[in-house]
matplotlib code that plots the C-alpha trace (Angstrom):
import matplotlib.pyplot as plt

x = [11.0, 12.7, 14.7, 18.1, 18.9, 22.2, 24.6, 27.9, 30.7, 34.3, 36.7, 40.7, 42.7, 46.3, 48.0, 46.3, 43.9, 39.9, 38.1, 34.6, 32.3, 28.9, 26.7, 24.1, 23.8, 22.6, 22.2, 25.0, 27.7, 28.2, 27.9, 29.9, 27.7, 30.4, 33.7, 34.3, 37.7, 40.2, 42.6, 44.5, 43.4, 40.5, 39.2, 39.8, 37.7, 34.7, 34.5, 34.5, 31.7, 29.6, 30.1, 28.6, 25.6, 25.3, 25.9, 23.0, 20.2, 20.6, 20.2, 18.5, 14.6, 11.9, 13.6, 12.9, 14.2, 15.0, 17.8, 17.3, 19.5, 18.3, 20.2, 23.3, 24.5, 25.7, 28.7, 30.2, 29.2, 32.6, 31.6, 30.4, 32.0, 31.2, 30.6, 29.9, 30.5, 28.7, 27.1, 24.0, 22.5, 24.7, 23.0, 19.6, 19.6, 21.7, 19.5, 16.1, 17.7, 18.8, 14.5, 13.0, 14.7, 13.6, 16.2, 15.4, 12.8, 15.6, 16.2, 19.9, 21.8, 25.1, 24.1, 22.3, 25.6, 28.4, 26.5, 26.0, 29.7, 30.9, 28.7, 30.0, 34.0, 34.8, 37.4, 38.3, 35.8, 38.0, 38.4, 34.6, 34.2, 36.5, 34.2, 31.3, 32.1, 34.2, 30.7, 27.8, 29.1, 27.9, 30.1, 30.4, 33.1, 35.3, 34.6, 30.8, 30.9, 33.1, 30.8, 27.0, 28.8, 30.1, 26.1, 24.9, 26.2, 22.8, 20.8, 21.9, 18.4, 16.5, 18.4, 18.0, 14.2, 13.9, 16.2, 13.8, 10.7, 12.2, 12.6, 9.6, 7.4, 9.8, 11.8, 9.0, 11.0, 9.7, 12.5, 11.8, 15.6, 17.9, 22.1, 24.2, 28.1, 31.5, 34.1, 37.4, 38.4, 42.0, 43.0, 46.2, 48.3, 50.0, 48.7, 46.0, 43.4, 40.1, 37.8, 40.9, 42.8, 44.5, 42.7, 42.2, 42.6, 40.8, 42.6, 46.0, 46.9, 47.8, 50.0, 47.1, 44.7, 40.9, 37.0, 34.7, 32.0, 28.3, 25.9, 22.7, 20.8, 18.1, 17.9, 18.1, 21.4, 19.8, 21.6, 19.2, 21.3, 25.0, 26.9, 30.5, 32.8, 35.9, 38.9, 40.2, 35.9, 35.8, 34.5, 36.7, 35.8, 38.1, 37.4, 39.4, 38.4, 39.5, 42.9, 43.6, 43.0, 45.1, 47.7, 48.0, 48.1, 50.9, 53.2, 52.7, 54.4, 56.7, 58.0, 58.0, 60.5, 62.6, 62.8, 63.5, 66.3, 68.5, 67.6, 67.8, 68.3, 64.7, 63.1, 61.2, 58.2, 58.2, 56.9, 55.0, 57.0, 60.4, 61.9, 64.6, 68.1, 70.2, 70.3, 70.7, 69.2, 66.4, 65.6, 62.8, 60.2, 59.8, 57.0, 55.0, 55.2, 54.6, 51.4, 49.6, 50.5, 48.4, 45.8, 45.3, 41.6, 40.5, 37.6, 36.3, 32.5, 30.4, 27.0, 24.6, 22.3, 22.5, 19.1, 20.5, 23.5, 26.8, 27.2, 23.6, 25.0, 27.5, 25.5, 23.9, 27.0, 27.7, 24.9, 26.2, 27.7, 25.1, 26.5, 29.8, 29.0, 27.8, 31.0, 33.1, 30.5, 32.0, 35.4, 36.0, 33.5, 32.8, 36.4, 35.4, 38.7, 41.4, 40.0, 42.0, 39.7, 40.4, 38.1, 35.1, 32.4, 34.1, 34.3, 30.9, 29.5, 31.9, 30.2, 26.8, 27.4, 28.8, 25.7, 23.4, 25.9, 25.7, 21.7, 21.6, 24.1, 22.3, 19.1, 21.0, 22.8, 19.2, 17.0, 20.3, 21.5, 24.7, 27.7, 27.5, 31.3, 29.5, 26.7, 28.8, 31.2, 28.3, 27.0, 30.6, 30.0, 27.2, 28.1, 25.6, 27.3, 26.0, 27.1, 26.8, 26.5, 28.8, 27.0, 23.3, 23.5, 22.0, 22.9, 22.0, 22.5, 23.8, 23.9, 26.9, 28.0, 31.4, 33.0, 34.5, 38.1]
y = [-290.2, -288.6, -285.1, -285.4, -281.8, -280.9, -281.1, -279.2, -281.7, -280.0, -283.3, -283.1, -283.6, -285.5, -281.8, -280.9, -278.7, -278.4, -279.2, -277.8, -280.1, -280.0, -283.3, -285.5, -288.8, -291.7, -294.7, -294.2, -292.7, -289.5, -288.0, -285.3, -282.1, -279.5, -278.9, -275.7, -275.4, -276.1, -274.3, -274.4, -270.7, -270.6, -267.3, -268.8, -271.9, -269.7, -267.8, -271.1, -272.4, -269.3, -270.0, -273.3, -272.2, -269.9, -272.7, -274.7, -272.1, -272.0, -275.6, -277.1, -278.4, -276.4, -273.9, -270.2, -268.5, -264.9, -263.5, -260.3, -260.2, -256.6, -255.9, -254.3, -257.0, -258.9, -256.3, -257.6, -261.4, -264.1, -266.0, -263.0, -262.5, -260.3, -262.4, -259.2, -255.5, -254.0, -250.2, -251.5, -248.0, -246.7, -249.1, -248.7, -244.8, -245.1, -248.0, -245.5, -243.0, -244.9, -246.5, -242.6, -241.3, -244.5, -246.0, -249.4, -249.8, -250.9, -254.2, -254.1, -254.9, -254.2, -250.8, -250.2, -251.8, -249.9, -246.3, -246.7, -247.3, -244.6, -242.7, -243.8, -244.0, -243.7, -246.3, -249.0, -251.2, -253.9, -251.9, -251.2, -255.3, -255.3, -252.1, -253.6, -257.1, -255.0, -252.8, -254.5, -258.5, -258.1, -260.8, -260.6, -262.9, -260.4, -262.0, -261.8, -258.3, -256.7, -259.0, -257.8, -254.3, -254.5, -254.9, -251.3, -249.4, -249.9, -248.7, -244.8, -244.0, -245.7, -243.7, -240.7, -241.3, -241.6, -238.9, -236.9, -238.0, -237.6, -233.8, -233.2, -235.2, -233.1, -230.6, -228.9, -229.3, -228.6, -227.9, -224.4, -223.8, -226.2, -225.7, -227.6, -227.2, -229.5, -231.0, -233.5, -236.0, -237.5, -240.9, -242.0, -243.2, -241.0, -243.5, -242.2, -244.1, -243.2, -242.3, -240.9, -237.7, -235.5, -231.8, -229.0, -230.1, -228.3, -230.3, -229.1, -232.5, -231.2, -234.4, -237.1, -238.4, -237.5, -237.4, -234.3, -234.9, -233.0, -233.0, -231.1, -230.1, -228.4, -224.9, -226.7, -228.5, -231.7, -233.7, -235.1, -235.6, -236.2, -237.5, -238.4, -237.1, -237.7, -235.4, -233.2, -232.1, -228.4, -224.6, -221.4, -218.3, -214.7, -212.7, -209.3, -209.3, -213.5, -212.4, -209.6, -212.0, -214.8, -212.3, -211.2, -215.3, -215.7, -212.7, -213.5, -217.4, -216.2, -213.7, -216.6, -219.3, -216.2, -215.7, -219.1, -219.3, -216.3, -218.3, -221.9, -222.8, -221.1, -223.6, -225.8, -225.7, -226.4, -223.4, -224.7, -222.3, -224.1, -227.9, -229.5, -228.9, -231.2, -232.9, -229.4, -226.8, -225.4, -223.7, -221.6, -224.0, -221.8, -224.2, -224.4, -220.3, -219.5, -221.9, -220.8, -216.9, -217.8, -218.8, -215.8, -214.6, -217.8, -220.2, -223.6, -223.9, -227.0, -226.2, -228.3, -225.1, -223.6, -220.8, -218.3, -216.3, -217.1, -213.9, -215.1, -218.6, -216.9, -214.9, -218.0, -219.3, -217.4, -218.9, -222.5, -222.4, -225.2, -227.1, -226.6, -227.7, -230.7, -231.3, -230.6, -233.6, -235.6, -235.2, -234.6, -236.2, -239.4, -239.6, -239.5, -239.2, -240.0, -242.6, -245.9, -248.0, -248.2, -249.7, -247.3, -249.8, -250.0, -245.7, -245.6, -248.1, -246.0, -242.8, -244.1, -245.4, -241.6, -240.0, -242.7, -241.6, -238.2, -238.2, -239.9, -237.0, -233.9, -235.5, -236.3, -232.4, -231.2, -233.3, -232.7, -229.6, -230.8, -231.7, -234.5, -235.5, -234.5, -236.9, -240.0, -239.3, -239.6, -242.9, -244.5, -244.1, -245.9, -249.6, -252.4, -255.1, -258.9, -259.7, -264.1, -265.3, -269.2, -270.1, -269.7, -269.2, -266.4, -263.4, -259.8, -256.8, -253.1, -250.2, -248.4, -244.3, -245.8, -249.0, -251.7, -252.2]
z = [-98.1, -94.7, -95.4, -94.3, -91.7, -91.9, -89.0, -87.9, -86.9, -85.4, -86.4, -85.6, -88.2, -88.5, -88.7, -85.4, -86.9, -86.2, -89.4, -89.5, -91.8, -92.5, -93.4, -92.5, -90.6, -92.5, -90.3, -88.1, -90.9, -91.4, -95.3, -96.2, -97.4, -97.3, -95.9, -94.9, -93.9, -91.0, -88.7, -85.3, -84.6, -82.2, -83.3, -87.0, -86.0, -84.6, -88.0, -89.9, -87.7, -88.7, -92.0, -91.6, -89.7, -92.4, -94.9, -92.9, -92.7, -96.4, -97.3, -94.7, -95.7, -94.3, -92.4, -92.7, -95.4, -94.2, -95.6, -97.6, -100.0, -101.2, -97.7, -97.0, -95.1, -98.4, -98.7, -95.9, -95.8, -96.5, -99.3, -101.8, -105.4, -108.3, -110.9, -113.9, -114.3, -117.0, -117.8, -118.2, -117.2, -120.1, -123.0, -121.9, -122.1, -125.3, -126.7, -125.4, -128.0, -130.7, -130.4, -129.8, -132.8, -135.0, -135.8, -134.3, -136.9, -139.4, -137.0, -137.7, -134.2, -135.3, -136.3, -133.2, -131.4, -133.4, -133.0, -129.0, -128.6, -130.7, -128.5, -125.4, -126.5, -130.2, -131.4, -134.7, -135.2, -133.7, -130.4, -130.1, -130.3, -127.0, -126.0, -126.6, -124.8, -121.7, -121.3, -122.0, -122.1, -125.9, -127.7, -131.5, -133.4, -135.5, -138.7, -138.5, -137.1, -140.3, -142.8, -141.1, -141.1, -144.6, -145.1, -143.5, -146.5, -148.1, -145.1, -145.8, -147.3, -144.6, -142.1, -143.8, -143.6, -140.2, -139.6, -141.5, -139.7, -136.5, -137.4, -138.8, -135.9, -133.4, -134.3, -136.1, -139.6, -143.0, -145.4, -145.5, -143.9, -143.9, -143.6, -145.7, -145.6, -146.2, -144.4, -144.5, -143.3, -143.4, -144.2, -141.7, -145.3, -147.8, -150.4, -152.8, -155.0, -157.3, -154.1, -151.4, -152.7, -151.6, -151.5, -150.0, -146.3, -143.5, -141.2, -142.5, -143.5, -147.0, -147.9, -147.1, -148.7, -147.8, -148.5, -148.4, -146.2, -147.1, -144.2, -144.2, -140.8, -139.9, -137.8, -134.4, -135.5, -136.2, -139.1, -142.1, -144.5, -145.5, -148.3, -149.4, -152.3, -153.5, -151.7, -154.2, -155.3, -154.1, -155.3, -153.9, -153.6, -152.8, -150.0, -149.4, -145.9, -145.4, -147.1, -144.9, -141.8, -143.8, -144.4, -140.9, -139.6, -142.2, -141.4, -137.5, -138.8, -141.2, -138.2, -135.7, -138.1, -138.9, -135.0, -134.5, -137.5, -135.4, -132.1, -132.9, -129.2, -128.5, -131.5, -128.6, -130.7, -135.0, -137.3, -139.9, -142.3, -141.0, -142.3, -141.2, -143.0, -141.3, -137.6, -136.1, -138.4, -140.3, -143.0, -144.6, -145.8, -149.3, -150.8, -148.1, -147.5, -151.3, -150.9, -147.7, -149.7, -152.6, -150.9, -149.1, -149.4, -150.5, -149.3, -150.5, -151.1, -152.8, -153.9, -156.2, -156.5, -159.7, -159.1, -156.8, -156.7, -155.6, -153.1, -151.5, -151.2, -149.5, -147.1, -146.1, -145.4, -142.9, -140.4, -140.6, -136.6, -136.1, -138.7, -138.0, -134.4, -135.7, -137.7, -134.2, -132.7, -135.3, -135.4, -132.1, -129.7, -132.3, -133.7, -137.3, -138.5, -138.9, -140.7, -141.1, -144.0, -147.6, -149.5, -150.0, -148.8, -145.0, -145.6, -146.6, -143.1, -141.1, -142.0, -141.7, -138.0, -137.2, -138.7, -136.8, -133.6, -134.4, -134.2, -130.8, -129.7, -130.7, -129.4, -126.1, -126.0, -126.1, -124.1, -121.0, -121.9, -121.7, -123.8, -124.8, -123.4, -119.5, -120.1, -121.4, -118.4, -115.8, -117.9, -117.5, -113.6, -113.2, -113.4, -112.6, -110.3, -109.6, -106.3, -105.6, -102.8, -102.8, -99.5, -100.5, -104.2, -104.5, -106.4, -107.0, -109.0, -107.8, -109.2, -108.4, -109.0, -109.5, -111.2, -108.4, -108.0]

ax = plt.figure().add_subplot(projection="3d")
ax.plot(x, y, z, "-o")
ax.set_aspect("equal")
plt.show()
């Protein structure tokens, strides 16, 4: 069958405009293939003709295809639209770190995706589902995602085994030295239950229930084990040196509170030792003051070691700056708290995801020699966009250093 070669024709419309069309002749009849546009202005008509010529160039049979989609000319062509923009570079890098540690052996895409998004942009689980679609085009149905998340709690032992294996093979870990510490994670509620209890809060959330997280890291600060305890599980120890510091801090706070009482107009920032007497006045909070005085010099510890003296245990505790750094990353960079989950099962999978993300974070910081926030900021600048030429139908992926607007 003889091919139909496309032609460009100019047609006067009833309104007096000139229409530019592309089509072919079948016998004496013109078959319209594409209406390019119409205008009364000569400059606009010339532009429509150029678009028509381009359309013919890409759709005529037996014509040489010489448009180079890698060329920057695509950025200046009419009919070019951005159809997608994703953080593919970020996903590929974080997925590579996830695989390098060995978590891919668990073969659970929900764990992987939620750990990746927690490293990139920590958020609630519902918000994380939205971010997975926004940044990576990963579409998850909420009901399905939450059902799969509940299954993660049984993966704790597998996750820890993989973390230990990575530490042995890559960080020289042999169990001769580990660091252990606990911290508190509070809940955005004031209601207790059998698991979420008020206790000695390291976040100064004395009226909000919490849980305790025990974390074990190796000498390099890489996490290898964690556990979750009720919020009121704590061991205490008294230190004269700490009591002196606590007393000094409390004295300063009390002095500030008394100053505000004498100069209420200058009480721009509330003191923790003040409470509202009414709308326009403050008074000393004697209950809080007494509590802080009683706690002067007391620091809480938890351990399952029974064959060492408490003096040695406390001495070892002073070497825990690396684990404190891991806690800081988990709490601040990975936003492990406040916790909005209510059920124990949900709390458990939340902490599991944070633990996996923490392992990834420590590897990233060791590899890059930068803070995780700086690395993430760099990753979130690398957007992969897909450009589509509506005339030719060709598409092109480009990596940009900034998000397109």
